C-alpha positions as CSV (number, residue, x, y, z in Angstrom):
1,M,65.8,167.8,23.9
2,L,63.3,170.7,24.1
3,D,64.9,174.1,23.8
4,F,61.7,176.2,23.3
5,R,58.0,175.8,23.7
6,I,55.2,178.3,23.6
7,T,51.5,177.5,23.9
8,L,49.0,180.2,22.8
9,E,45.3,180.6,22.9
10,A,42.9,183.0,21.2
11,R,39.3,183.2,22.6
12,N,36.5,185.3,21.5
13,P,33.2,183.3,21.9
14,A,31.1,186.2,20.5
15,R,33.0,185.9,17.2
16,G,33.2,182.1,17.4
17,C,37.0,182.3,17.6
18,L,38.5,179.6,19.9
19,R,42.0,178.9,18.6
20,H,45.0,177.0,20.0
21,Y,48.6,177.2,18.8
22,R,51.8,175.6,20.0
23,V,55.4,175.9,18.8
24,E,58.1,173.6,20.0
25,A,61.7,173.4,19.0
26,G,64.6,171.2,19.9
27,T,66.8,168.3,18.9
28,D,65.6,164.8,18.4
29,L,67.5,161.7,19.5
30,F,70.0,162.0,16.6
31,G,70.8,165.6,17.2
32,V,68.7,166.9,14.3
33,W,66.9,170.2,14.9
34,V,63.1,170.0,14.6
35,V,60.4,172.7,14.9
36,E,56.9,171.3,15.5
37,I,53.7,173.3,15.4
38,S,50.2,172.2,16.4
39,Y,47.1,174.3,15.9
40,G,43.4,174.2,15.5
41,R,40.1,175.0,17.2
42,I,40.1,174.5,21.0
43,G,38.5,171.2,21.9
44,T,39.4,169.5,18.6
45,V,42.3,167.3,17.6
46,G,43.7,170.0,15.4
47,R,46.7,169.7,13.0
48,S,50.4,169.2,13.5
49,R,53.4,170.0,11.2
50,S,57.1,169.3,11.7
51,F,60.0,171.0,10.1
52,V,63.5,169.6,10.1
53,V,66.0,172.5,9.9
54,R,69.8,172.7,9.6
55,D,70.8,174.2,12.9
56,E,69.6,176.1,15.9
57,A,69.8,179.5,14.1
58,Q,67.4,178.3,11.5
59,A,65.1,176.8,14.1
60,R,65.1,180.1,16.0
61,R,64.3,182.1,12.8
62,L,61.4,179.8,11.9
63,A,59.9,180.0,15.5
64,Q,60.2,183.7,15.5
65,S,58.6,184.1,12.1
66,I,55.7,181.9,13.3
67,L,55.3,184.1,16.4
68,K,55.5,187.2,14.3
69,R,52.4,186.0,12.3
70,R,50.6,185.1,15.6
71,A,51.2,188.7,16.8
72,T,49.1,190.0,13.9
73,A,46.0,188.1,15.1
74,P,44.0,191.1,16.5
75,R,44.0,192.6,13.0
76,R,43.3,189.3,11.2
77,I,40.9,187.4,13.5
78,G,39.8,190.1,15.9
79,V,41.4,188.7,19.1
80,A,44.9,188.5,20.4
81,Y,46.6,185.2,21.4
82,R,47.4,184.8,25.1
83,I,50.4,182.9,26.3
84,L,49.4,179.8,28.3
85,E,52.8,178.2,28.6
86,L,56.3,179.5,27.9
87,I,59.6,177.5,28.2
88,D,62.2,179.8,26.8
89,P,65.6,179.7,28.5
90,G,67.4,181.0,25.4
91,G,65.2,184.0,24.8
92,W,63.7,182.7,21.5
93,A,60.4,184.5,22.0
94,G,62.0,187.9,22.3
95,S,59.3,190.6,22.8
96,Y,56.6,188.0,22.1
97,G,57.3,186.3,25.4
98,S,57.0,189.5,27.4
99,A,54.9,192.2,25.7
100,G,54.3,191.2,22.1
101,L,51.3,189.0,23.0
102,A,48.8,189.2,25.8
103,E,49.9,188.3,29.3
104,V,50.5,184.8,30.7
105,R,47.3,183.5,32.3
106,E,47.7,182.8,36.1
107,D,45.3,179.8,36.3
């Protein structure tokens, strides 16, 4: 069951920066909490990692720490991540879902 998903994108063609990042959290069929991240250059297969955590609180902390790192992108890579998709009924993204990252794209 999916409890949280955020899809981010950082684009700056002048700097050659075209990045994609997605964080998903929820329970699997056995009720185990899993946080999955996928990332890479836009247009490529990219990489994926899964983390099995004890409970919802630990899943939330992991997702928030990942988003905290993404929020420092302007300083590190020269361009901010934009939110492409946000499914967050529990408020996991906190300020990142509203003002911490660039606005949701209306495409």
